[in-house]
VEXDREN-2710 file (C-alpha; in Angstrom, 1 decimal):
% VEXDREN-2710
k/r/px/py/pz
1/UNK/55.9/173.7/-75.5
2/UNK/56.1/174.9/-78.7
3/UNK/52.8/174.5/-81.0
4/UNK/52.7/174.4/-85.0
5/UNK/49.7/175.1/-86.8
6/UNK/49.1/174.9/-90.3
7/UNK/45.4/174.9/-91.8
8/UNK/43.6/174.7/-95.0
9/UNK/40.2/173.8/-96.3
10/UNK/39.5/171.4/-99.3
11/UNK/36.6/168.4/-99.1
12/UNK/37.9/165.2/-99.7
13/UNK/35.7/163.5/-102.2
14/UNK/36.8/159.9/-101.5
15/UNK/35.7/160.3/-97.7
16/UNK/32.2/161.5/-98.9
17/UNK/31.7/158.3/-101.3
18/UNK/32.7/156.1/-98.7
19/UNK/30.6/158.3/-96.2
20/UNK/27.7/157.3/-98.4
21/UNK/28.1/153.8/-99.5
22/UNK/28.4/152.9/-95.6
23/UNK/25.9/155.0/-94.4
24/UNK/23.5/153.7/-96.9
25/UNK/24.7/150.0/-96.5
26/UNK/23.7/150.3/-92.8
27/UNK/20.0/151.3/-93.7
28/UNK/19.7/149.3/-96.8
29/UNK/20.8/145.4/-95.3
30/UNK/18.2/144.0/-92.8
31/UNK/19.8/142.2/-89.7
32/UNK/18.6/138.9/-91.0
33/UNK/20.2/139.3/-94.4
34/UNK/23.5/140.1/-92.8
35/UNK/23.1/136.9/-90.4
36/UNK/21.8/134.7/-93.2
37/UNK/25.3/136.0/-94.8
38/UNK/27.5/135.4/-92.4
39/UNK/25.8/132.0/-90.9
40/UNK/23.9/130.7/-94.0
41/UNK/20.4/131.0/-91.5
42/UNK/18.4/133.6/-90.0
43/UNK/17.0/132.2/-87.0
44/UNK/18.6/134.9/-84.7
45/UNK/21.4/133.1/-83.6
46/UNK/23.2/136.3/-83.8
47/UNK/20.9/138.3/-81.6
48/UNK/21.1/142.0/-81.4
49/UNK/24.6/141.7/-83.2
50/UNK/23.5/142.7/-86.3
51/UNK/21.3/145.5/-85.4
52/UNK/24.4/147.0/-83.4
53/UNK/26.9/146.3/-86.5
54/UNK/24.0/148.3/-88.7
55/UNK/23.8/151.2/-86.2
56/UNK/28.1/151.4/-86.5
57/UNK/27.8/151.2/-90.2
58/UNK/25.5/154.5/-90.2
59/UNK/27.3/156.3/-87.8
60/UNK/30.8/155.9/-89.2
61/UNK/28.9/156.7/-92.8
62/UNK/27.9/159.8/-91.1
63/UNK/31.5/160.6/-89.4
64/UNK/33.1/160.2/-92.4
65/UNK/30.9/162.5/-94.2
66/UNK/31.2/165.1/-91.9
67/UNK/35.1/164.5/-92.1
68/UNK/35.0/164.6/-95.8
69/UNK/32.5/168.0/-96.2
70/UNK/34.9/169.8/-93.3
71/UNK/37.8/169.1/-95.1
72/UNK/40.2/170.4/-92.7
73/UNK/43.6/169.8/-92.5
74/UNK/44.5/171.3/-89.2
75/UNK/48.3/170.0/-88.6
76/UNK/48.4/171.1/-84.8
77/UNK/51.1/169.5/-82.8
78/UNK/53.0/169.7/-79.6
79/UNK/56.3/169.3/-81.1
80/UNK/58.4/167.2/-78.6
81/UNK/59.7/169.1/-75.5
82/UNK/62.5/166.3/-75.4
83/UNK/64.0/166.9/-78.6
84/UNK/66.5/169.5/-76.9
85/UNK/67.3/166.8/-74.3
86/UNK/67.8/164.3/-77.1
87/UNK/70.8/165.4/-79.2
88/UNK/72.1/162.0/-78.9
89/UNK/69.7/160.0/-80.5
90/UNK/69.7/160.1/-84.2
91/UNK/66.7/159.2/-85.8
92/UNK/68.5/159.0/-89.2
93/UNK/68.7/155.5/-91.3
94/UNK/72.0/155.1/-93.8
95/UNK/72.3/152.2/-96.3
96/UNK/74.1/150.2/-94.2
97/UNK/71.2/150.2/-91.5
98/UNK/68.6/149.2/-93.6
99/UNK/70.7/146.4/-95.0
100/UNK/71.3/145.5/-91.5
101/UNK/67.5/145.7/-90.7
102/UNK/66.6/143.6/-94.0
103/UNK/69.3/140.7/-93.2
104/UNK/67.9/140.9/-89.1
105/UNK/64.2/140.0/-90.8
106/UNK/65.5/137.7/-93.5
107/UNK/67.0/135.7/-90.1
108/UNK/64.1/136.2/-88.5
109/UNK/61.9/134.7/-91.1
110/UNK/64.0/131.6/-91.3
111/UNK/64.3/131.4/-87.5
112/UNK/60.4/131.6/-87.2
113/UNK/59.9/128.9/-90.0
114/UNK/62.0/126.3/-89.0
115/UNK/60.3/123.5/-87.3
116/UNK/57.3/125.1/-87.8
117/UNK/55.1/122.1/-87.7
118/UNK/55.9/120.3/-84.3
119/UNK/53.0/119.3/-82.1
120/UNK/50.2/121.9/-81.3
121/UNK/49.8/122.3/-77.4
122/UNK/46.4/122.8/-75.6
123/UNK/45.3/126.2/-76.5
124/UNK/46.5/125.8/-80.2
125/UNK/44.3/122.7/-80.8
126/UNK/41.0/124.6/-79.4
127/UNK/42.0/127.4/-81.4
128/UNK/41.8/124.9/-84.7
129/UNK/39.2/123.0/-83.4
130/UNK/36.9/126.0/-82.7
131/UNK/37.9/128.6/-85.1
132/UNK/40.4/127.7/-87.7
133/UNK/38.5/125.2/-89.4
134/UNK/35.1/127.4/-89.5
135/UNK/34.4/129.3/-92.8
136/UNK/35.7/133.3/-92.5
137/UNK/32.1/134.1/-92.4
138/UNK/31.6/132.6/-89.1
139/UNK/35.0/133.2/-87.7
140/UNK/34.0/137.3/-87.1
141/UNK/30.6/135.9/-85.7
142/UNK/32.4/133.8/-83.2
143/UNK/32.9/134.3/-79.8
144/UNK/32.3/131.4/-77.6
145/UNK/35.4/131.6/-75.4
146/UNK/38.7/134.1/-74.6
147/UNK/40.5/131.7/-76.9
148/UNK/39.2/133.6/-79.6
149/UNK/41.6/136.3/-80.9
150/UNK/39.7/137.2/-83.7
151/UNK/42.1/139.0/-86.0
152/UNK/44.5/135.8/-85.5
153/UNK/41.4/133.7/-86.3
154/UNK/40.7/135.4/-89.7
155/UNK/43.9/134.9/-90.9
156/UNK/44.2/131.4/-89.5
157/UNK/41.4/130.6/-91.6
158/UNK/42.7/132.0/-94.4
159/UNK/45.7/130.0/-94.1
160/UNK/44.0/127.0/-93.5
161/UNK/42.1/127.9/-96.9
162/UNK/45.2/128.5/-99.2
163/UNK/47.4/125.9/-97.2
164/UNK/45.3/123.2/-95.9
165/UNK/44.8/122.0/-92.1
166/UNK/48.2/121.5/-90.5
167/UNK/50.1/122.6/-87.5
168/UNK/52.6/125.0/-89.6
169/UNK/49.1/126.5/-91.4
170/UNK/47.9/127.2/-88.1
171/UNK/51.2/129.2/-86.8
172/UNK/51.5/131.2/-90.3
173/UNK/49.5/134.2/-88.9
174/UNK/51.8/134.0/-85.7
175/UNK/55.0/134.4/-88.2
176/UNK/53.9/137.3/-89.9
177/UNK/53.2/139.2/-87.0
178/UNK/56.7/138.0/-85.5
179/UNK/58.3/139.3/-88.5
180/UNK/56.5/142.3/-88.5
181/UNK/57.2/143.1/-84.5
182/UNK/60.6/143.0/-85.7
183/UNK/60.6/146.2/-88.1
184/UNK/58.1/147.7/-85.5
185/UNK/60.5/147.2/-82.8
186/UNK/63.1/149.0/-84.9
187/UNK/60.4/152.1/-85.9
188/UNK/60.1/152.5/-82.2
189/UNK/63.3/152.5/-80.9
190/UNK/64.7/154.7/-83.5
191/UNK/62.3/157.3/-82.2
192/UNK/63.0/156.5/-78.3
193/UNK/66.6/155.5/-78.2
194/UNK/68.1/156.6/-81.7
195/UNK/69.2/154.3/-84.4
196/UNK/72.3/152.4/-82.8
197/UNK/70.4/151.0/-80.1
198/UNK/67.1/150.4/-81.9
199/UNK/69.1/148.4/-84.2
200/UNK/71.1/146.3/-81.5
201/UNK/67.3/145.6/-79.7
202/UNK/65.9/144.5/-82.9
203/UNK/68.6/141.9/-82.8
204/UNK/68.0/141.0/-79.8
205/UNK/64.5/140.2/-80.3
206/UNK/65.4/138.5/-83.9
207/UNK/67.6/136.2/-82.0
208/UNK/65.2/136.0/-78.8
209/UNK/64.2/132.1/-77.6
210/UNK/60.8/133.8/-76.3
211/UNK/60.1/135.6/-79.3
212/UNK/60.6/132.9/-81.8
213/UNK/58.2/130.5/-79.0
214/UNK/55.5/133.2/-79.6
215/UNK/56.0/133.4/-83.4
216/UNK/55.6/129.8/-83.5
217/UNK/52.7/129.8/-81.5
218/UNK/49.0/129.4/-82.9
219/UNK/47.8/132.0/-81.1
220/UNK/47.5/136.1/-80.7
221/UNK/50.6/137.0/-78.4
222/UNK/53.0/137.9/-81.2
223/UNK/50.1/140.4/-83.1
224/UNK/49.5/142.0/-79.9
225/UNK/53.5/143.1/-79.4
226/UNK/53.4/144.0/-83.0
227/UNK/50.2/146.0/-82.3
228/UNK/51.6/147.4/-79.0
229/UNK/55.1/148.7/-80.6
230/UNK/53.1/150.0/-83.7
231/UNK/50.8/152.1/-82.3
232/UNK/53.3/153.5/-79.5
233/UNK/55.5/154.3/-82.6
234/UNK/52.7/156.4/-84.3
235/UNK/51.3/157.7/-81.1
236/UNK/54.8/159.3/-80.6
237/UNK/54.9/160.1/-84.3
238/UNK/51.5/161.5/-84.0
239/UNK/52.3/163.6/-81.0
240/UNK/55.4/165.0/-82.8
241/UNK/54.1/165.5/-86.8
242/UNK/50.3/166.6/-85.9
243/UNK/49.1/165.3/-89.3
244/UNK/45.7/163.7/-89.8
245/UNK/47.4/160.9/-91.3
246/UNK/49.2/160.0/-88.4
247/UNK/46.4/160.2/-86.2
248/UNK/44.4/157.8/-88.6
249/UNK/47.1/155.5/-88.6
250/UNK/47.5/156.0/-85.1
251/UNK/43.9/154.9/-84.5
252/UNK/43.5/152.2/-87.5
253/UNK/46.9/150.5/-85.5
254/UNK/44.5/150.8/-81.9
255/UNK/41.5/149.0/-83.2
256/UNK/43.0/146.1/-85.2
257/UNK/45.3/145.8/-81.7
258/UNK/41.9/145.5/-79.9
259/UNK/40.8/143.2/-82.7
260/UNK/43.7/140.7/-81.9
261/UNK/43.3/140.5/-78.0
262/UNK/41.8/143.0/-75.4
263/UNK/44.9/143.4/-73.7
264/UNK/45.6/145.9/-76.0
265/UNK/43.9/148.3/-74.1
266/UNK/46.3/148.5/-71.4
267/UNK/48.7/150.0/-73.9
268/UNK/45.9/152.2/-74.9
269/UNK/45.0/152.8/-71.7
270/UNK/49.0/154.3/-71.1
271/UNK/48.9/156.3/-74.4
272/UNK/45.3/158.1/-73.3
273/UNK/47.2/158.6/-70.0
274/UNK/50.5/160.4/-71.9
275/UNK/47.9/162.7/-73.9
276/UNK/45.7/163.7/-71.3
277/UNK/48.8/165.1/-69.5
278/UNK/50.4/166.9/-72.6
279/UNK/46.2/168.4/-72.9
280/UNK/46.1/169.7/-69.4
281/UNK/49.7/170.5/-69.2
282/UNK/49.1/172.7/-72.5
283/UNK/45.8/174.3/-71.0
284/UNK/47.6/175.5/-68.0
285/UNK/50.5/176.8/-69.0
286/UNK/50.8/180.1/-68.9
287/UNK/52.3/180.5/-72.5
288/UNK/49.2/178.8/-74.3
289/UNK/46.2/178.8/-72.1
290/UNK/45.3/182.3/-73.7
291/UNK/45.2/180.3/-76.8
292/UNK/42.4/178.5/-78.6
293/UNK/44.9/176.5/-80.2
294/UNK/45.2/173.3/-77.9
295/UNK/41.7/172.8/-77.3
296/UNK/40.8/173.3/-81.5
297/UNK/43.5/171.5/-82.7
298/UNK/45.5/168.9/-80.8
299/UNK/43.0/167.8/-78.0
300/UNK/40.3/167.7/-81.3
301/UNK/42.4/165.5/-82.8
302/UNK/43.2/163.1/-80.2
303/UNK/39.3/162.9/-78.8
304/UNK/38.1/161.9/-82.1
305/UNK/41.0/159.5/-82.7
306/UNK/40.1/157.9/-79.5
307/UNK/36.5/157.7/-80.3
308/UNK/36.3/156.5/-83.8
309/UNK/39.1/154.0/-82.6
310/UNK/36.8/152.8/-79.9
311/UNK/33.8/152.9/-82.1
312/UNK/35.4/150.8/-84.9
313/UNK/36.5/147.9/-82.7
314/UNK/33.2/148.0/-81.4
315/UNK/32.0/147.6/-85.1
316/UNK/34.6/144.8/-85.7
317/UNK/33.4/142.7/-82.9
318/UNK/29.6/144.0/-83.4
319/UNK/28.2/140.6/-84.9
320/UNK/30.1/138.3/-82.2
321/UNK/29.4/140.6/-79.2
322/UNK/26.0/138.9/-78.2
323/UNK/27.6/135.0/-77.7
324/UNK/31.0/137.1/-76.0
325/UNK/28.3/138.1/-73.4
326/UNK/26.9/134.8/-73.2
327/UNK/29.6/132.9/-73.0
328/UNK/33.3/134.1/-73.3
329/UNK/32.6/136.7/-70.7
330/UNK/31.7/134.3/-67.9
331/UNK/34.5/132.1/-68.1
332/UNK/36.2/131.8/-64.3
333/UNK/39.5/131.5/-63.0
334/UNK/39.2/128.9/-60.1
335/UNK/41.6/129.5/-57.0
336/UNK/45.0/127.9/-58.3
337/UNK/48.7/128.0/-58.8
338/UNK/47.9/130.2/-62.0
339/UNK/46.2/133.2/-59.7
340/UNK/49.0/133.2/-57.4
341/UNK/51.3/136.3/-57.9
342/UNK/54.4/134.5/-56.5
343/UNK/54.1/131.5/-58.6
344/UNK/54.1/134.4/-61.8
345/UNK/57.1/135.3/-60.2
346/UNK/58.8/132.0/-60.0
347/UNK/57.6/130.8/-63.5
348/UNK/59.2/134.3/-64.9
349/UNK/62.7/133.7/-63.1
350/UNK/62.5/129.7/-64.4
351/UNK/61.5/130.8/-68.2
352/UNK/64.4/132.9/-67.7
353/UNK/66.8/130.1/-67.2
354/UNK/66.0/129.0/-71.0
355/UNK/67.8/132.4/-71.8
356/UNK/70.8/131.8/-68.9
357/UNK/70.0/133.9/-67.0
358/UNK/69.6/133.2/-63.2
359/UNK/70.7/134.6/-59.4
360/UNK/73.3/137.2/-59.9
361/UNK/72.4/137.6/-63.6
362/UNK/69.0/138.4/-63.1
363/UNK/69.3/141.1/-60.4
364/UNK/72.1/142.5/-62.8
365/UNK/69.3/143.0/-65.7
366/UNK/66.9/144.3/-63.2
367/UNK/69.2/147.3/-62.3
368/UNK/70.4/147.6/-65.9
369/UNK/66.8/147.8/-66.8
370/UNK/66.0/150.2/-63.9
371/UNK/68.9/152.5/-65.0
372/UNK/67.5/152.6/-69.0
373/UNK/64.3/153.5/-67.7
374/UNK/65.1/156.3/-65.6
375/UNK/67.5/157.3/-68.3
376/UNK/64.9/157.1/-71.0
377/UNK/62.7/159.1/-68.6
378/UNK/64.9/161.8/-68.2
379/UNK/64.9/162.0/-71.7
380/UNK/61.4/161.9/-72.6
381/UNK/58.8/161.5/-70.0
382/UNK/56.2/160.2/-72.2
383/UNK/58.5/157.5/-73.7
384/UNK/59.1/156.4/-70.0
385/UNK/55.7/156.4/-69.0
386/UNK/54.7/154.4/-72.4
387/UNK/57.3/151.9/-71.4
388/UNK/56.1/150.7/-67.8
389/UNK/52.5/151.7/-67.5
390/UNK/51.0/149.0/-69.9
391/UNK/52.7/146.1/-67.6
392/UNK/51.5/148.3/-64.6
393/UNK/47.9/148.5/-65.6
394/UNK/47.6/144.9/-67.0
395/UNK/49.1/143.4/-64.0
396/UNK/47.0/145.1/-61.7
397/UNK/43.9/144.4/-63.3
398/UNK/44.8/140.7/-63.4
399/UNK/45.1/140.8/-59.8
400/UNK/42.7/142.6/-58.7
401/UNK/40.1/140.3/-60.9
402/UNK/41.7/137.2/-59.7
403/UNK/42.5/136.2/-63.1
404/UNK/44.9/133.7/-64.1
405/UNK/48.5/135.5/-64.1
406/UNK/50.3/133.8/-67.1
407/UNK/53.6/135.3/-68.1
408/UNK/52.2/135.0/-71.5
409/UNK/49.8/137.7/-70.6
410/UNK/52.6/140.2/-70.0
411/UNK/54.7/139.3/-73.5
412/UNK/53.1/142.3/-75.5
413/UNK/55.7/144.1/-73.3
414/UNK/58.6/142.4/-74.4
415/UNK/59.5/145.5/-77.4
416/UNK/59.5/148.1/-74.0
417/UNK/61.6/146.0/-71.6
418/UNK/64.6/145.2/-74.4
419/UNK/64.5/149.0/-75.5
420/UNK/64.8/149.7/-71.6
421/UNK/67.7/146.8/-71.3
422/UNK/69.6/148.0/-74.2
423/UNK/69.3/151.7/-73.1
424/UNK/70.5/150.8/-69.2
425/UNK/73.2/148.8/-71.3
426/UNK/74.3/151.7/-72.4
427/UNK/74.2/153.9/-69.7
428/UNK/76.1/151.5/-67.2
429/UNK/78.8/151.5/-69.8
430/UNK/78.9/154.8/-70.4
431/UNK/79.5/155.1/-66.3
432/UNK/82.5/152.8/-66.1
433/UNK/84.3/154.4/-69.5
434/UNK/83.9/157.7/-67.7
435/UNK/85.3/155.9/-64.7
436/UNK/87.8/154.3/-65.8
437/UNK/89.0/156.4/-69.1
438/UNK/90.7/159.6/-69.4
439/UNK/91.3/159.8/-72.8
440/UNK/89.3/162.3/-74.8
441/UNK/87.5/159.5/-76.8
442/UNK/85.9/158.4/-73.9
443/UNK/82.5/158.6/-75.8
444/UNK/84.0/156.6/-78.6
445/UNK/84.9/154.1/-76.3
446/UNK/81.7/154.0/-74.6
447/UNK/79.8/153.5/-77.7
448/UNK/82.0/150.5/-79.0
449/UNK/82.3/148.7/-75.9
450/UNK/78.4/149.0/-75.3
451/UNK/77.7/147.9/-79.0
452/UNK/80.2/144.8/-78.2
453/UNK/78.8/144.3/-74.8
454/UNK/75.0/144.1/-76.4
455/UNK/76.0/142.0/-79.2
456/UNK/77.5/139.6/-76.7
457/UNK/74.2/139.4/-75.2
458/UNK/72.8/139.2/-78.5
459/UNK/74.9/136.4/-79.4
460/UNK/74.3/134.6/-75.4
461/UNK/70.4/134.8/-76.6
462/UNK/71.3/133.2/-80.3
463/UNK/72.8/130.1/-78.3
464/UNK/69.7/129.3/-76.5
465/UNK/67.5/129.2/-79.5
466/UNK/68.2/125.6/-80.4
467/UNK/66.1/124.4/-77.2
468/UNK/63.2/126.4/-79.1
469/UNK/63.1/123.5/-81.5
470/UNK/64.4/120.6/-79.6
471/UNK/61.2/119.8/-77.7
472/UNK/57.3/120.5/-79.1
473/UNK/55.2/123.0/-76.9
474/UNK/53.4/119.9/-75.5
475/UNK/54.0/116.4/-76.5
476/UNK/51.2/114.9/-77.3
477/UNK/52.1/112.7/-80.2
478/UNK/54.9/111.4/-78.3
479/UNK/53.0/110.2/-75.4
480/UNK/50.0/108.7/-77.7
481/UNK/52.9/107.0/-79.8
482/UNK/54.4/105.3/-76.9
483/UNK/50.9/104.4/-75.0
484/UNK/50.3/102.5/-78.5
485/UNK/53.2/100.9/-78.9
486/UNK/53.2/99.4/-75.2
487/UNK/49.6/98.8/-75.2
488/UNK/48.5/95.2/-74.6
489/UNK/44.9/94.1/-76.3
490/UNK/42.7/94.6/-73.0
491/UNK/44.3/97.5/-71.6
492/UNK/42.2/100.7/-71.5
493/UNK/43.8/104.0/-71.9
494/UNK/42.1/107.4/-70.4
495/UNK/42.9/110.9/-70.3
496/UNK/42.1/113.7/-67.7
497/UNK/41.7/117.3/-67.6
498/UNK/42.8/119.2/-70.5
499/UNK/44.6/116.1/-71.7
500/UNK/41.6/114.4/-72.2
501/UNK/40.2/117.1/-74.2
502/UNK/42.7/117.3/-76.6
503/UNK/43.1/114.0/-77.2
504/UNK/39.5/113.0/-77.5
505/UNK/38.8/116.3/-79.9
506/UNK/42.2/116.2/-82.0
507/UNK/44.7/113.4/-81.3
508/UNK/42.9/110.3/-80.1
509/UNK/39.0/110.4/-80.4
510/UNK/38.9/106.7/-79.4
511/UNK/40.4/107.3/-75.9
512/UNK/37.9/107.6/-72.8
513/UNK/37.8/111.3/-71.4
514/UNK/36.6/110.8/-68.1
515/UNK/34.9/113.9/-66.8
516/UNK/34.3/113.2/-63.4
517/UNK/35.6/110.9/-60.3
518/UNK/32.8/108.6/-60.6
519/UNK/33.5/108.3/-64.1
520/UNK/37.0/107.6/-63.8
521/UNK/36.1/105.0/-61.2
522/UNK/33.5/103.0/-63.3
523/UNK/36.4/102.7/-66.4
524/UNK/38.7/101.6/-63.1
525/UNK/36.5/99.0/-62.0
526/UNK/36.0/97.7/-65.6
527/UNK/39.5/97.3/-66.6
528/UNK/42.2/95.7/-64.7
529/UNK/44.6/97.1/-67.4
530/UNK/44.1/101.0/-67.1
531/UNK/46.8/103.4/-68.7
532/UNK/46.1/107.3/-67.4
533/UNK/47.0/110.5/-69.2
534/UNK/47.1/113.8/-67.5
535/UNK/49.1/117.3/-67.9
536/UNK/48.9/120.8/-66.5
537/UNK/48.0/119.5/-62.9
538/UNK/47.3/123.0/-61.8
539/UNK/43.8/122.7/-63.8
540/UNK/43.3/119.3/-62.4
541/UNK/44.0/120.7/-58.9
542/UNK/41.6/123.6/-59.5
543/UNK/38.4/122.1/-60.8
544/UNK/38.1/118.3/-61.0
545/UNK/40.0/117.7/-57.4
546/UNK/38.8/114.5/-57.1
547/UNK/40.5/113.2/-59.9
548/UNK/43.8/114.7/-58.8
549/UNK/43.6/112.9/-55.6
550/UNK/42.7/109.5/-57.5
551/UNK/46.0/109.9/-59.6
552/UNK/48.1/110.5/-56.6
553/UNK/46.8/108.0/-54.6
554/UNK/46.8/105.1/-57.1
555/UNK/48.9/105.9/-59.9
556/UNK/52.4/106.2/-60.6
557/UNK/54.3/108.0/-63.6
558/UNK/55.4/105.7/-66.1
559/UNK/56.6/108.1/-68.5
560/UNK/57.1/111.7/-69.4
561/UNK/57.1/113.6/-72.2
562/UNK/58.5/117.0/-71.9
563/UNK/57.6/120.1/-74.1
564/UNK/58.8/123.8/-74.1
565/UNK/55.7/124.9/-72.4
566/UNK/56.2/125.6/-68.7
567/UNK/54.3/123.0/-66.6
568/UNK/53.0/121.6/-69.9
569/UNK/54.6/117.8/-69.6
570/UNK/52.3/114.9/-70.7
571/UNK/52.7/112.1/-68.0
572/UNK/51.6/108.8/-68.4
573/UNK/50.6/106.5/-65.5
574/UNK/50.3/103.0/-64.6
575/UNK/47.8/102.0/-61.7
576/UNK/49.6/101.3/-58.7
577/UNK/50.1/97.6/-57.7
578/UNK/48.1/96.6/-54.3
579/UNK/50.8/96.8/-51.6
580/UNK/53.5/98.5/-53.8
581/UNK/55.1/101.8/-52.3
582/UNK/53.5/105.4/-52.7
583/UNK/55.1/107.0/-55.3
584/UNK/54.7/110.7/-55.1
585/UNK/54.9/112.8/-58.6
586/UNK/58.3/113.7/-60.0
587/UNK/60.3/111.0/-58.3
END
């Protein structure tokens, strides 16, 4: 393990000035004035949030003063042990590579902007109504539910200010993060697998059905994926280069990623684990344990980065934390299909069918990824751990907490999986060429064939993209138009469960929304003609099972409006006529 250490001492006037401003600001402004600025009132709605915000301002001001005064630039880093093992990883970027990347970014932007204005699905509706319509100052002080993806909401509020309220404007930040994620994919891939494989993995992401879907989803998941890849790249760069600016940018990426979604903590936990192994390995290594370089340089830089990233994240959330502890923290995930691990597996396999991956193809993909991960781990154990630990930590935590296991919670690992898959494809093709080809040009043939195979996979992925545009995520508008066009004069329309909430607050406020079976029964007794609309039956079964029983026993599906959201069909039902044969759902 090689260690580089070059140090110079010089003060940092900019840090000192900013530190003074922060420290003075924290002491100068009162909690009531902060609340007045954010909410236009000083009635104590933010509780202790402003006080925490002020205390952290002072803390960060003092920290910057100290850093600026000490002004020590100690470039201490542990050079990648894996460098000697990765001669085939070419991090160079020629003009042709940059042009190819630029082309992918342009195409990726176009694919993610096309049909951006289709119907919102339930979570997007809640984001628009509860968050994006708020002034920016209120957005940063609001955390009423786990639907709050703070940085995305900030950007969405700004988008509404600039473009006006619309489905497309709500999704603009997701598009921006999605396109940025393509670039981050290339940077990370070039670091861990080399330029050729990185460019192919970037192409696969560009033409990915699922990446386009999430890049057109007015939620923070594409931002979470972006910061997962960016922070991992910056972490590896900081480990190798050791310069303070790399640690600073790494810390910024961690804080912003956490400001998008707290799932980012699983990515950071994996990075901290790798960092801890390196520090402990350096301390107990015979060649370095007699030196203080590990403790005074590399270790301190990392510790300071993690502490400041944590406090910076706390600063960003400070004014909204009281509401988070009052409301969002207590949201429950009742026992349902969504908390069942097998449901996640089945749903993931079902969604993979959208990309044409099924049966034997799925088994082959798993084996290829396993081969790729083993190859990446042999090449550099750090990269290998960083590719799999976040998913293992996230999945294990969700199972332990009995939280809803929606596949979208694992979307942040998509970049890691694609890199592992492309690496595995190259290794498998290389093995086949070595067995089948005896020519001295085997290496050239291997690279060419693996590249062609990867491009065929990209073409296959591109073939599935039209499915992303064929239907909206959930077709609330289509169901509403159908009901209104076929509705007779004395017919009552009710929507229950999540569909009821979506129609009441956004699509059709005039429709009835019975929350209990008693309310539904009352409406049924008053109206001989009654149409019922519902969606996402696992939620109905878990939260209002009595209403679900009424639907099964006394209604039959008249028409179903499909969407690209798994299980998100909008079902329009009519009351079953007396004496008619019972019709089960889906028949």
